[in-house]
C-alpha positions, 0 to 999 in steps of 0.5 A: 106615618099618615095615610092619605088618598091623593087625586090622580087623573080623573079622580082616581084615588091613590093611596099614599103614606106621608111622613115628616113636617108638612113644611119641609121639602116634599120628596114624591116616591113612585114605585116600579110597575108591579110593586107597591109603596112598600118598596119604599117604606124604609126610605120614607121613614129615613126622609122624614127623619132627616127633615123632608116630607116623604110622600110615598104613593101606590101607583094607579091599579096598585097596592091600595090605590083605586083600580082604573074602571076602564082598565086604562094603564097607558103611560099618559094616565100615570103621567097625568097622575103625577100632575094631579099629585103635584098639584096639591103641594105647596111647594116644588117636590123632588121626584124619586121614581123607579122604573115605571115611576121613573118614566112617569116623572120624566115625562111629566117633568120633561114635557111640561116646562111649566111644572115646577120640580126641584130635582129628579131621581131615576131609578134604574131606568133610561130612555134607551132601556134594554129590551131583554131586561124589560121582557124578562120582567114582563114574562115574570109578571105574566107567569103569575097571573093565576096566583100562588098557593103559598108565601113559599111559593112567592119566595121561590118565584122571586128568588128564581127571578132574582137569584143574586139577592141574598135572602133575609130573615123574614123576607116572606113576611116582607113580600106579603105587603105586595100580595092580596088574598083572592076570593079563592084564598090564593095569593096574588100580586097586589096590582090590577091584572089589567095593568099588563095589557097597558103601554107601559114600557119604553120598548118601542122606538116611539116611546124611546124618542118621546123619552129622549125628548123629554130628557133633552127638555128637563131642566131640573137636576137629576140623578140616575142610580143604576144597579150595577148588575141591572139587565135594564140599564146598560152602559150604552143606555147611561151614556145616551142618557147623560149626553141628553141631560146637561143637568144629569149625573149617574151612580152605580150601586154595586151588588144591585140589579134592577130592584136597586132599593131592595138589593142594596138598601143602605147604599141606595138611601144614602145616595138618595140623601146626598143628593137631596142635600145637594139640592138644599138652598145655600144660606144667605151670608150674614 
């Protein structure tokens, strides 16, 4: 796996792990708000092992990507970052975006007819998302801006937020990849605290209509992957999305909440590979 720095909006440097043959179909992975590219670590390796060029990006202000000097984490900047990433690719990519990454991908592809995208995977996000579920995420992130004394505190906080996820061995060590050590030696989430001041969620009616318009205009084949236990994407939200999207379809992952890829990793990864295989060009007749 190779570490690269890609060009986001206004020259902001975005860290990425890249794996697979450069000539293979590119798949760009964009994580959710408050996460890092490490959320996609296993999928990155699986994609590369199945003949794809995986490009796993830390979004602006997250992980090892640069923090925006102006603290601009509005959705328009994230959309511009997607355009910047795609501008350097030699062929049309498939975009896989969770939550914030999905919103950014949907707007980038739906609002720009000239942007050539091979396919789109939205992970537990739709235009008509549930405000209560999004507020719960926001409350969780705001509750820990002052950091943690220990990794055990982090594990306890995540378990309280996501109680249905089965604990795995070494889960605390896995969480360390989403943390940074402050000058006071406390543990902090690995994202710019200014991110919480940005306009990121689709909670306002203005953003909902913008996302619905983008969905109507989207031409690329699209898969919505919803965690069956999600409190962010409801049955009504899925129905609304599919009515907007003639090229869209949806699938539920049982036993998973909003953090679909982490809750049920194998089922999620299989769904992504199946969708990508359907996008493969049909061989010309002999």
